[in-house]
PAPAFI-561863 format. One record per residue: x, y, z negated of N, C-alpha, C in turn. Coordinates in steps of 0.1 Angstrom, whole numbers, padded with zeros to 4 digits, always signed. Atoms other than C-alpha are relative to their C-alpha. Layout:
XYZXYZXYZ...
END
This chain:
+0000-0015-0005-0771-0648+0084-0013+0000-0007+0019-0007+0009-0806-0625+0069-0005+0005+0009+0015-0006-0013-0837-0615+0089-0009+0004-0014+0012-0001+0001-0859-0601+0077-0016+0004+0007+0016-0003-0013-0890-0609+0096-0007+0010-0001+0010-0014-0008-0913-0573+0093+0011+0007+0009-0004-0005-0009-0887-0559+0110+0009-0002+0011-0001+0007-0012-0881-0581+0138-0009+0007+0010+0011-0001-0016-0893-0565+0169+0000-0003+0011-0008+0007-0013-0885-0578+0196-0013-0014+0000+0016+0008-0009-0918-0596+0218+0000-0012-0002-0009+0012+0000-0918-0629+0215+0001-0009+0016-0002+0009-0007-0914-0636+0251+0013+0008+0006-0018-0007-0004-0879-0611+0250+0008-0013-0011-0005+0009+0014-0869-0636+0221+0007-0010+0011-0010+0003-0014-0833-0652+0240+0007-0017-0004-0006+0009+0014-0825-0677+0213-0003-0007-0007+0016+0010+0009-0842-0707+0193+0000+0015-0015+0004-0011+0011-0836-0682+0162-0008+0009-0002+0008-0017-0004-0850-0650+0178-0015-0012+0002+0011+0011+0003-0876-0682+0186-0011-0001-0013+0007+0005+0015-0884-0690+0150-0005+0015-0012+0003-0012+0006-0886-0655+0138-0009+0007+0002+0013-0005-0008-0910-0650+0168-0005-0001-0010+0007+0009+0003-0929-0678+0156-0008+0003-0013-0001+0003+0014-0928-0673+0119-0007+0020-0002+0004-0013+0000-0939-0632+0127-0017+0004+0002+0012-0005-0019-0967-0638+0157-0010-0016+0000+0001+0006-0003-0971-0673+0153-0020-0006+0000+0015-0002+0009-1011-0672+0144-0002+0008+0018+0001-0014-0015-1009-0644+0181+0009-0002+0008-0015+0000-0010-0986-0663+0204-0010-0009+0009-0001+0006-0015-0992-0672+0240-0004-0019+0000-0001+0005+0002-1000-0707+0239+0010-0002+0015-0005-0006-0009-0982-0697+0275+0017-0005-0007-0014+0001+0000-0949-0691+0255+0004-0007-0008-0008+0003+0019-0948-0711+0226+0001-0019+0011-0002+0009-0014-0951-0742+0257+0015+0000+0005-0015+0002-0008-0923-0730+0270+0022+0000-0007-0009-0001+0009-0904-0730+0242+0004-0014-0010+0005+0009+0007-0913-0763+0230+0015-0009-0003-0016+0010+0002-0878-0782+0205-0014-0010-0002+0006+0012+0008-0894-0809+0187-0004+0011-0016-0001-0006+0010-0893-0790+0157-0008+0015-0001+0009-0007-0005-0913-0762+0171-0010-0007+0002+0012+0001-0002-0938-0781+0179-0011-0007-0010+0002+0002+0015-0939-0796+0143-0014+0013-0001+0003-0010+0009-0945-0767+0130-0014+0014+0010+0015-0004-0016-0970-0755+0167-0014-0009-0013+0015+0012+0004-0996-0787+0151+0000+0002-0017+0012-0001+0014-0993-0779+0109-0009+0012+0003+0010-0013+0002-1006-0740+0114-0007-0007+0009+0016+0006-0008-1038-0758+0143-0001-0007-0015+0008+0009+0005-1042-0785+0115-0006+0012-0012-0001-0010+0009-1038-0753+0089-0010+0006+0002+0006-0007-0005-1062-0732+0110-0012-0007-0005+0012+0011+0000-1088-0759+0110-0008-0009-0012+0007+0008+0009-1091-0775+0078+0003+0014-0014+0002-0008+0008-1102-0751+0049+0008+0002-0006-0004+0005+0008-1090-0772+0025+0016+0000+0000-0013-0004+0001-1062-0777+0037+0003+0004+0002-0005-0007-0004-1055-0743+0039+0002+0008-0011-0001-0003+0012-1063-0737+0007+0014-0006-0014-0002-0002-0003-1043-0761-0005+0024+0000+0004-0003-0003-0003-1015-0754+0019+0010+0022-0008-0003-0008+0009-1012-0718+0001+0000-0001-0013-0007-0005+0023-1012-0729-0035+0013-0011+0004-0010+0002-0001-0986-0753-0023+0017+0015+0005-0011-0011+0003-0967-0723-0013-0001+0012-0008+0000-0010+0011-0975-0700-0039+0011-0013-0010-0014+0008+0005-0954-0731-0062+0009+0001+0005-0012+0000+0002-0927-0730-0040+0004+0010+0001-0003-0007+0004-0922-0695-0042+0003+0000-0016+0003+0002+0017-0929-0696-0086+0019-0011+0004-0010+0009-0003-0900-0728-0076+0010+0009+0000-0015-0005+0001-0876-0705-0066-0001+0010-0009+0000-0009+0010-0884-0679-0089+0006-0007-0013-0002+0011+0010-0879-0704-0114+0016-0005-0003-0017+0007-0012-0846-0722-0093+0012+0013-0005-0009-0018+0002-0834-0678-0097+0005-0009-0011-0002-0007+0006-0839-0678-0131+0003-0011-0007-0008+0006+0004-0823-0714-0142+0007-0001+0004-0017-0005+0002-0793-0709-0125+0002+0011-0010+0007-0014+0014-0794-0670-0143+0006-0009-0015+0000+0005+0009-0797-0689-0172+0018-0007-0005-0008+0009+0000-0777-0715-0167+0012+0008+0001-0003-0008+0001-0749-0689-0157+0007+0002-0008+0006-0012+0019-0754-0669-0185+0010-0006-0011-0004+0011+0013-0747-0704-0209+0015+0000+0005-0012+0000-0001-0716-0706-0190+0012+0005-0001-0004-0012+0001-0704-0680-0190+0015+0001-0012+0007-0005+0015-0706-0683-0229+0014-0013-0008-0011+0019+0010-0690-0722-0234+0009-0006+0011-0015+0002-0006-0673-0726-0200-0006-0007+0020+0008-0003-0014-0682-0725-0163-0003-0013+0002+0007+0010-0007-0686-0758-0155-0015-0009-0007+0010+0007+0010-0706-0773-0181-0012+0012+0002+0019-0005+0001-0734-0741-0180-0005+0004+0010+0011-0003-0011-0742-0737-0141-0001-0017+0001+0004+0017-0002-0737-0781-0144-0025-0004-0010+0014+0001+0007-0769-0772-0171-0012+0005+0012+0004-0009-0012-0784-0751-0143-0005-0007+0008+0000+0013-0006-0783-0774-0121-0010-0001+0000+0007+0011+0005-0801-0797-0138-0010+0002-0003+0012-0010-0002-0827-0773-0148-0012+0002+0012+0014-0002-0010-0837-0766-0110+0001-0011+0006+0008+0013-0008-0834-0799-0098-0013-0007-0008+0011+0006+0015-0856-0812-0130-0017+0008+0008+0012-0014-0006-0880-0778-0120-0004-0009+0011+0008+0004-0010-0882-0791-0085-0003-0013+0002+0000+0011-0004-0882-0829-0087-0019+0001-0004+0014-0003+0016-0916-0815-0117-0013+0001+0015-0001+0000-0011-0924-0797-0085-0010-0005+0013-0002+0009-0015-0925-0815-0058-0017-0012-0001+0009+0006+0010-0942-0847-0079-0012+0005-0003+0014-0004-0001-0973-0826-0086-0001-0001+0013+0004+0000-0008-0977-0814-0056-0004-0016+0007+0002+0019-0005-0978-0857-0042-0010+0003-0006+0008+0007+0011-1002-0864-0071-0009+0012+0003+0010-0002-0001-1025-0837-0061-0002-0004+0012+0003+0006-0010-1025-0839-0022-0008-0012-0002+0006+0008-0003-1027-0877-0027-0018-0001-0017+0013+0007+0008-1056-0879-0055-0010+0017-0007+0008-0010+0002-1068-0845-0059-0005+0001-0022+0005-0005+0014-1085-0829-0095+0005-0007-0006-0002+0011+0009-1077-0866-0106+0016-0004-0010-0015+0002-0002-1044-0863-0104+0008+0013-0013+0000-0008+0010-1044-0831-0131-0002-0007-0012+0009+0002+0012-1050-0852-0165+0018+0001+0002-0014+0007+0002-1009-0862-0162+0014+0009+0004-0006-0015+0000-0997-0825-0154+0012+0000-0012-0003+0007+0011-0988-0826-0191+0022+0000-0002-0005+0011+0004-0972-0854-0193+0018-0002+0013-0013-0002-0008-0952-0848-0166+0009+0009+0002-0006-0011-0002-0939-0816-0166+0012+0000-0018-0007-0007+0009-0928-0823-0206+0011-0016+0004-0004+0007-0008-0907-0855-0187+0017+0008-0002-0016-0007+0002-0866-0846-0194+0009-0007+0009-0008+0005-0007-0852-0872-0175+0000+0000+0018+0007-0002-0019-0846-0867-0134-0003-0014-0004+0006+0015-0006-0841-0908-0129-0015-0001-0004+0007+0005+0001-0874-0913-0138-0012+0013+0004+0014-0016-0012-0888-0874-0125+0006-0014+0013-0003+0010-0013-0872-0899-0095-0006-0009+0006+0009+0017-0003-0887-0933-0096-0015+0001-0005+0015-0006-0011-0920-0914-0094-0001+0006+0003+0004+0000-0018-0919-0904-0067+0001-0008+0004+0002+0010-0013-0905-0931-0050-0015-0009-0001+0017+0008+0004-0935-0949-0067-0010+0005+0012+0011-0005-0005-0959-0925-0049+0005+0001+0007-0003+0006-0024-0942-0931-0011-0002-0009-0003+0000+0017-0005-0941-0964-0017-0017-0009-0005+0014+0003+0001-0980-0961-0023-0009-0007-0018+0008+0002+0010-0989-0964-0060-0008+0006-0004+0019-0003+0006-1023-0959-0074+0001+0009-0013+0002-0005+0013-1029-0932-0099+0002-0002-0014-0004+0008+0015-1029-0959-0130+0007-0002-0003-0016+0007+0001-0999-0969-0124+0009+0016-0002-0007-0017-0002-0981-0929-0119-0004-0007-0015+0005-0006+0014-1002-0925-0153+0006-0014-0012-0010+0010+0008-0985-0961-0172+0011-0005+0000-0017+0002+0002-0947-0952-0159-0001+0012-0010+0003-0004+0005-0956-0920-0173+0001-0004-0021+0001+0007+0012-0968-0933-0205+0002-0011-0014-0009+0004+0005-0945-0958-0210+0016-0001-0005-0011+0003-0001-0915-0953-0201+0008+0015+0005-0005-0009-0005-0915-0911-0203+0015-0002-0008-0004-0009+0010-0882-0895-0209+0021-0011-0001-0011+0013-0009-0857-0930-0198-0002-0003+0014-0009+0007-0013-0841-0939-0168-0011-0009+0006+0001+0016-0001-0856-0978-0167-0013+0008+0007+0013+0004-0003-0888-0970-0148+0004-0010+0018
END
């Protein structure tokens, strides 16, 4: 189902199902009354409302959110481009081989963006020194290992050592 949020004109109070409620929230979340939001209280919507409140009150988090949103939009464009390039090459080399390369490039780009975002959230500008080395990594397994290390709470020095010592290998 494709919905153009700006063209959705039903007032929030008239939203009949979960889909219409989400569209109303995406369109008017900042302006909706707390009564209406409480009536709709699904766990997912409550989490979105909490996130909206958190971002509204914290300028630094709001800027990070805006940067992340821009990064996600850029990633979507890059994924689309990677997919298209993979598809075109696949038509030349064979359907399965080209699509797989496009998917791999898209997955890699997604992991790189995710790890960069996690590094920036945890370590701020100190993490920017790892950006070029992280973007140069080709091995998806290594990127996954770094993402897991971040999730496990490893420090910036450990992540840097992983990039220095094992970039391009899958034995992180």
